[in-house]
C-alpha positions as CSV (number, residue, x, y, z in Angstrom):
1,X,88.9,112.5,77.1
2,X,89.2,108.9,76.5
3,X,92.1,109.2,74.0
4,X,93.9,111.7,76.5
5,X,93.5,108.9,79.2
6,X,95.0,106.1,76.7
7,X,97.6,108.0,75.7
8,X,98.6,109.0,79.6
9,X,98.3,105.1,80.3
10,X,100.3,104.4,77.4
11,X,103.1,107.0,78.2
12,X,103.1,105.9,82.0
13,X,103.5,102.2,81.1
14,X,106.2,102.8,78.3
15,X,108.3,104.7,81.1
16,X,107.9,102.2,83.4
17,X,109.1,99.4,81.4
18,X,112.1,101.6,80.4
19,X,113.1,102.1,83.9
20,X,112.1,98.7,85.3
21,X,111.9,96.1,82.6
22,X,115.1,94.1,83.8
23,X,114.2,93.6,87.3
24,X,110.7,92.9,86.5
25,X,111.4,90.6,83.9
26,X,115.0,89.2,85.5
27,X,113.3,85.7,85.9
28,X,111.3,85.4,82.6
29,X,107.4,85.5,83.6
30,X,106.9,88.0,86.3
31,X,103.6,86.8,87.4
32,X,105.0,83.7,89.4
33,X,107.5,85.6,91.4
34,X,104.8,88.3,92.0
35,X,102.6,85.3,93.4
36,X,105.7,84.5,95.6
37,X,106.1,87.7,97.0
38,X,102.5,88.3,97.8
39,X,102.9,84.7,99.5
40,X,106.1,85.8,101.4
41,X,104.1,89.3,102.6
42,X,101.0,87.1,103.6
43,X,103.7,84.8,106.2
44,X,104.9,82.2,104.3
45,X,108.7,81.9,104.5
46,X,109.4,80.1,101.3
47,X,107.5,80.2,98.1
48,X,107.9,78.3,94.9
49,X,108.3,80.6,92.1
50,X,109.4,77.9,89.2
51,X,108.5,74.0,88.2
52,X,111.8,73.5,85.6
53,X,113.9,74.4,87.4
54,X,112.6,74.3,90.7
55,X,113.1,77.8,92.3
56,X,112.2,79.5,95.4
57,X,112.0,83.2,96.6
58,X,112.8,83.6,100.4
59,X,113.4,86.8,102.2
60,X,117.2,88.1,101.9
61,X,119.4,85.4,103.7
62,X,116.9,83.7,105.2
63,X,118.8,80.6,104.2
64,X,117.2,78.6,107.6
65,X,113.8,78.8,106.4
66,X,114.7,77.3,103.5
67,X,116.7,74.8,104.7
68,X,114.1,73.6,107.2
69,X,111.5,74.0,104.3
70,X,113.9,70.8,102.6
71,X,114.0,69.2,105.8
72,X,110.3,68.9,106.3
73,X,110.5,67.5,102.7
74,X,112.6,64.9,103.8
75,X,116.3,66.4,102.4
76,X,119.1,66.3,104.7
77,X,121.0,69.7,104.8
78,X,124.5,68.1,104.1
79,X,126.4,71.3,103.7
80,X,127.1,75.0,102.1
81,X,130.0,75.8,99.8
82,X,129.9,79.4,99.1
83,X,126.8,80.4,97.9
84,X,125.7,76.4,97.2
85,X,123.5,74.4,99.5
86,X,124.0,70.8,99.1
87,X,121.3,68.6,100.7
88,X,121.2,64.4,100.3
89,X,118.0,62.0,100.9
90,X,119.8,58.5,101.1
91,X,122.2,58.3,97.7
92,X,120.5,61.0,96.3
93,X,121.7,64.7,96.2
94,X,120.5,67.7,95.4
95,X,122.0,70.9,95.0
96,X,120.6,74.5,95.2
97,X,122.1,78.1,93.9
98,X,121.2,81.3,96.1
99,X,121.4,84.5,94.3
100,X,119.8,88.2,95.2
101,X,116.6,88.8,93.4
102,X,116.7,92.4,94.8
103,X,118.0,93.5,98.2
104,X,115.0,92.3,100.3
105,X,115.2,88.7,98.5
106,X,116.8,85.8,97.5
107,X,116.1,83.7,94.8
108,X,117.1,79.6,95.6
109,X,117.9,77.9,91.9
110,X,117.9,74.1,91.8
111,X,121.0,72.8,89.8
112,X,120.8,69.8,87.5
113,X,123.5,67.4,87.4
């Protein structure tokens, strides 16, 4: 009985990763992404999912909450050019590029100069 459960579990696992592996691992380690998604589900509007480079996850196309978050950190929104968002603080400039993670979530990635 135990052996059958183990084999069934392995078959389901292999099937899951063969079907959804690219989605699950598209950002590398899926654990920070899952933690970020849980934060979004619990009322946060923006969740950081990586530190180098900084990456945040937001609800799809909800750029205003991301802009508000950066403004609370002292960055002034300067302009949007396509999928890039430019922020300024005194002489410093910070650019984030947005891209779809799924149809429901967007990733905002900091671009280094």
